N, C-alpha and C positions, 0 to 999 in steps of 0.2 A: 709697427702696426701693420695688420695685412689689410689688402686692396678690399676685402669683403669690409672691413672696420669702417674703411675710410668711405665707402660710397654707402653704407647701410642708411643712413639718415636720411637723406635726401634724395634717394633714389625711388622714381614710382615707375610701374610698369606702361610700356605705351599702351593706348586703346588699341590698336590696331594687333595685339599680341593676347593671347589668353593667358599666359602668366609665365615668368623668368624663374630660374632658379641660378643663385650665386653662392657659389661652392666656398668652403673655407678650407678645411682638411680632414682626412680619415673619414670621409663619409657624411659630415655635417654639411649641409646647404640651409640656404635660406630661401623658402619659397615665396616669391612676390605677385600678388593677385592683381588682376586689373583694378579692383576697388581699393587696392593700396594698402591690405592687409597683408602682414609679413610673419609668414610662420616658420618656426625652426623644424626640420626633419634629418632625421638619420638613418641613411642607407647603410643595411648590412647584409650579411651573407649567413643563414644558419640553415645546416642541413642542406646545403645545395639548394636552396631556395633564396630569391631576392627579397627582402622586406625594408618596410620603412617605419621609422618609429615618430611619434610627433613628440616634440620637446617643449613646446608650448609657443606662444606669440610674442613677438618683437612688439614694443621695447619691455612689457611685462617681464620677459626673460630675455635678460642681457646678453652678449656675444659670450662673455666670462662663464656666466652661467649655463648657456648651450653648450660650450666647450666641455664642462663639467658633467653634465648630464651626459653625453658622447661619450665622455671618458670611462664614466660609471658603467654604462654599456658596456664595453668593449672589454671592460675587466670581468664583467658576466660571461662575455663571448667565452673570451678565454679559459673561464671556467666550465663551457659547455651548457651553460645556460640561456635560453631565450629572452633577452632583457623586456621583451612586451609580455610573453607569458608570466614572469618574474613580477612587473608592475602588478598585472591583475591581481595575482598572488596576494601580494602585500596588501593591495586595496581590499580584497574582501577580508584578509585577516584584520584589518581596520576597523571593518564593521562591527566587529565583536566589541570593539572599544565602546561602541553605542550602549549606554547601559539601560536604555528604555527596556520594558519586560517584554513587550513584542517583538523586538530584535533579537534579544537575547533566545527567546523562547523559541523563535522561527528557525535562527540557527542551530538551535540544539535540535529540532524536528528535522532539520536537512540532515545532519549528521544520522540518524535514526533509520532513513527512507532504506539504506539497503537490506535491513534486518526484517523489515515490515512487509507485510501484503498490502497492496493498492487499497483496499477497502480501510484497513487497519490505519493508515497514514492520513485518508480522508477525515477518518474520525477523529483522531487526536488535533488534527490542523482545525477542525473544526472546533472543537474544545477550547483551543488557544484562541481564536480568533471571536468566537461567540459567548462560550459560557463565559470565560475569564476575561471579557474585552474590557471590564474595568480597571484592570492592572494594567491592560497594555501600554496607556501612555504614562506608566508611572516608571520612576527610574528603580532599577531591581533592586539598589543597596538602601531604598526608602522604605519597599515593602515588609511591614512587620507581621505577627500573628495574629493582630486584629485587622490586619485588611484579609487576611486567609479565613479566619471566622466569619467573619461579615460577609464572604463569598459563599460558605459554606451554608449558611443562613438561608442565603437567597436561593440555592440551588433547592433546597428542602422546602422553600415558599412555592418554587415554580413546580412541585410535585415530582421533582425527577431523585428521589432520595436516593435511588438504589447509584446514581451516578456520581455522587458526593465523593465515595473511597476513592474512585477510579481518577477522578480528576486530581483529589490530594496528591495519589501516586505520581501523577504525572508533574505537580508543581514540584513535588520534591524532588524529582529529578533534574526537573529545570534548574531549580535553585543548587542542584549538585553542580550541575555543569555552569552555573556562573560562579559559583565556588571555586572551580577548578582551573578559571580565567581569570580570579583576581577581581571581577566585577561585583564583588559582595564579599562580606563577613561575616556572614549569617544566613540560615537557612530556615527561614519561618514556618515552612511547610515540615521540617522534621519534627518528629515526637509530637505532635499537635494531637490530642487525643479528640478525635471525632466523636467520639461515644459521648464524650461530656457537651459538646455543642450541638448536635442536632439529634433529635429523635430516633430511636433505636431502629436500624434498619429490618425491616420484614422477612423472614427466611425466605429463601427459592422454594418456588415451588416448580414441581417436575412439569414438563410438557404434556399436556393433554393427550390421551393415545388409547384407540378402540383395542382391547383385548378380547372380547367375545367373540367367537369363532364366526358365527352367523352375523353379527353388525361387520366383522371386518370384511366376510364376503359381500356384504351389499357394499362397502365402501370402496372393494377393489373393482366390482363391477360398476358402479358411479363413475371412479376416476377414469377404466378404460374405455366405457362404452358412450357416455353420457357428451352431446356435444356442448363443448363450453369453452371459450377463449381462444388464442391463437395457435397455430400449428406446434411451436416453441413451448410454449405453456402447457399445451396439453399432454407432449410427448415426455417434457420435464417431468411433471407430477404423475406419469405411469412408471418412470423410471424411479424415483426415489424408494418407492417400497421395496425395492426388489434389489438394491446397492449396498445399503445400511451407510449412505453418506448424508453429511450433514446439509441442508438446503444451500448452504453458501458454495460447499463444494461440488454439487451438481451443477448449479448455476454456473459455476466457474469453468467447468469440464471443457476441456481441449481435446480436440482430433489426436493431437501429438501423443496424448497420455493411453490412447485407446491402441492395444496389442492385438489385433482380430487371430492372428496367428496362434500365439499364445493364449489366447482368450482372458485378457488381463487387461486390467484399468490401471495404471501405473501413475499415482499422482505424487509429485515432487514434495518433498520435506517442506519448502517455501511456503507450498499450498495448503497445507495441514493444520489444523490448531494445534496439534503436539509437536509440529515441526518436526516431522518424521515422515521419510517416505511410505506411502501406503498402496496396497496391493488387493483389488479388489477383483476376485476371480469370477468371471463372466459365466451366468446360467445361458441354455440354449436359448430361453426367451428374451434375454436381453441382447445376446448376440444379434437375433434377427433384428430386435427393435433397432440397435445402433445402426446396423448395414441399412435400414429402410431411414432414419433420419439421416445418415450420409449422403443420400442420394438428394435430398434437398437442402441440408445446409452445409454441404462439404466444401463450398467455395468460401467458407469463414473460417479462423481459426478457432472458434468456440464450436460446441455440439451443440447450443443453444443460441443463436447470435441475437442482439437487441434486433427491434423495429426498425429503430431509426439510425443505427452504427453496426454493422456487421461485425466491426473490430470490437466491439463491447460485448458483453455478453445479456440475457435477458436482465432485467430490471428486478432489483431486491424481494418484492411482495406479489409478484404475479402467481406465484404458486400458490401462497397462502389466499390471494383473492379468489382464484379459481377453486380452491377448496371450499372457500364462502358461497361462493353461487352455485355448488354443489349441495348446499345445505348444510353443510358441519361448520358449527359454531366455534369459537377458540377455547370455550370449556370442553370440548366435546373431542376435538382433533385438531392437531397442528402438522405440520410439514415435517418440524423436528420430531414429532409423536412417533412417526413410523419407525425410527431407530427403537424406542422402546416397546411399540407393538413385536418388533422382531425380535429382540430381546429376552422379554416374558415369555413368547411362544416357545422359541427355540429352547430355552432351559425348562419348560414345563415338557417338552418334547422328549428330555433326556441328552441333549448336544452337550457337548463340553464346554463348560463354563468358561474357559480359558480361550477356547477357539471363539466362542461368539464375543469377548472382550476385544480379541485382537482385530475381528473383523469391524467391530464397532470403533478402531483406532483408538481406544483406550489403552494407557500405559500401563501394564502388569508387570511386576517382579523388576530386577535389576536391568540396568542398560545392557550387560552382557548377555541376559539371559532372554531379552527382548528381541536382541538380534539374531540370536539361536533359535529360537522358536518361531521367529516371523518367516523363516524356510520351512521349518519342521513342521509347522501348522498347517502350510499351504495345502497339500494334499487334502487333507480333513475339512479345509475350508472350502475347498472345491465342491465337495459332495454336500458340505452343509447348504451353498448358496443355491446348489441346483434344486436341493432337497425344498427350501425355502420358497423359489418361483414356482415349483409344482405345487406346493400346499396352498399358495393363493390363488393359483388357477382353480385347484379343487375346489377351495372356499367360495370362489365365484361361480362357477359351474353348479355347485350344491344350491346357491340363493338363485341361480337363474331359473333351476328347475322348481324350485319351491314355489 
């Protein structure tokens, strides 16, 4: 028996000392605190750095158990593995063994984060924690088709009928994850006929958009000249008719995407709806506007930073709210409707449909042809975007004269 084995039981740290260390061997020692608590520690070196690993409290962890823990750590070190990192990995993996739906669902959610945008990730998490919260305390292997059916009916009753198939699809993936980790033997969301459970989902309506040239001239005049809203709100709504981008893409626009020299906006694939890099030629009017905006918001990574935190973009509904304040109701014009306005008008003006669709970031043709045409169409798209900016200015001028 070693000295530490003989002294361990009766030893108390003197009050005049902060703490004592009683070493065993090969990095294992007992940390004795003035209050009498005795803690096992294992000291080791990993990647040239001194580290200490907690092995438990004596007498809950005996000397023999502490030695076993230290030996296991040494084996991992011999394999080039940091024992503390390994312990965290094992602990995290053990959390998946918790079969409550909330734990399983959030584990699945965390694994998807790298493939989602920030807004999409927040939306899915909100569905898990709020819309399907009745499932959260249940064990994932106890949930059956009846639970899913009741949930779908509640979503219908709440008036969010369109959300039902989206949430059902997420549930299907979560239970697929649970199946893969052997946490359940069934997927109650798979093959569930939603049309037999809830009322038919109404067909999606297209976004309201102004097509008439005189009305469009008035709209651009109002957007460009009437004072309403903050600086970023005003400038964002001015920009959106001239770039064909979706509202969320304008809202999340960053200065690093703007290439003033090439007169292009390059939006990375992960921030586009179709997950494909998108190029937006900058017309002269847009170039001048962005230069003006940069003088005001160049301190932020975002072209249109939020009021409270410049590291976040403007909030989701500010452009829509400004459009409403200008007197345009949802059944007349929407921020997304500017894309429809541009598409309809340019096709009527004789511009190539493929060029228009490419500029709207719609997927056309095969993957190979899309990659080829992406660059092939760029010169024509530059001409088209300049024509469109000039066309909007002309309509605005005609309205002003009238």
